[in-house]
N, C-alpha and C positions, 0 to 999 in steps of 0.2 A: 455204724456211724463213727468212723475213724477209730475203731477199737474201743470205744466207750459204750458200755451197755447201760441202757436206761431201763429200769424196771417198768413193765407195762402200765402200772397205775400212775406213774409220774409223768408220762408224756403229755397227757391232757392237762394235768394240773399246772405244768409250767406255762402252757399256752394261756390258761386262765389267769395265772399270776401276771403275765404281761398285760393282758386285757384290763385287769384290776388296777395295775400300776398306771396305765394310760388314763383310765377313767378317773383315778384319784388325782393325777396330775392336772387334768382338765378342770376338775372341780376346784382345785387350789388356784389355778389360773383365774378362773371366774371370780373367786372370792377376792383375790388380790386386785383384779381390775375394778371391783366394787369399791376398793379403798382409795383409788386414784382420785385426785382432785383435778377434774378436767377443766380446761380453760373455757371461759365464756366466749360467746361469739365476738364480743367487742375486743377481748384480749387476743383472740385468734387473728382477727383482721389487723389489729395493730402490729402484732408480731410478723405477719405476712408482709405488711408494708415495709417494715424495717428490713427484712431480709431482701426484698426486691431493691430497695434503695441502696443498701450496702453492696449487693452484687453489681448493681449498675456503676457505682462509684469505683469499685475495685476493677471492673472490666475496662472502664475508661482510663484508669491509671495504668493498667497493664498495656493498653493500646498506645498510650502516649510514650511509655518507656520503650515499647517495641519500635515505634517510629524513630525515637531518638537514637537507639542502638543501631537501627538499620542505616540511618543517615551517617552515624559515626563510622560504621564498617565500610560504607561506600566511600567516605572521605579518606579513610586510611588506606584501603586497598584499591580504590579506583573502580571497582566493579561490585555488582550485587552478588549475593550468594544464591545459587540455584535459580537464576533467572533474572 
């Protein structure tokens, strides 16, 4: 293995160490998720509505700005860009 000798007894122990580390990590993740304050259904629905409304407003704003800039470019140069 690239010039590094691993004693025969250590090959399996390093594999077990990785398995134990992964197992410990998953247990810690589960414990941390238990500490999370999850939103209620009412809070989740309210937040979702806010996100949808804000996205709609921003997309309308960008669309209006796009139309204005397209009109300005056509007025200045006399032709549209790309078609």
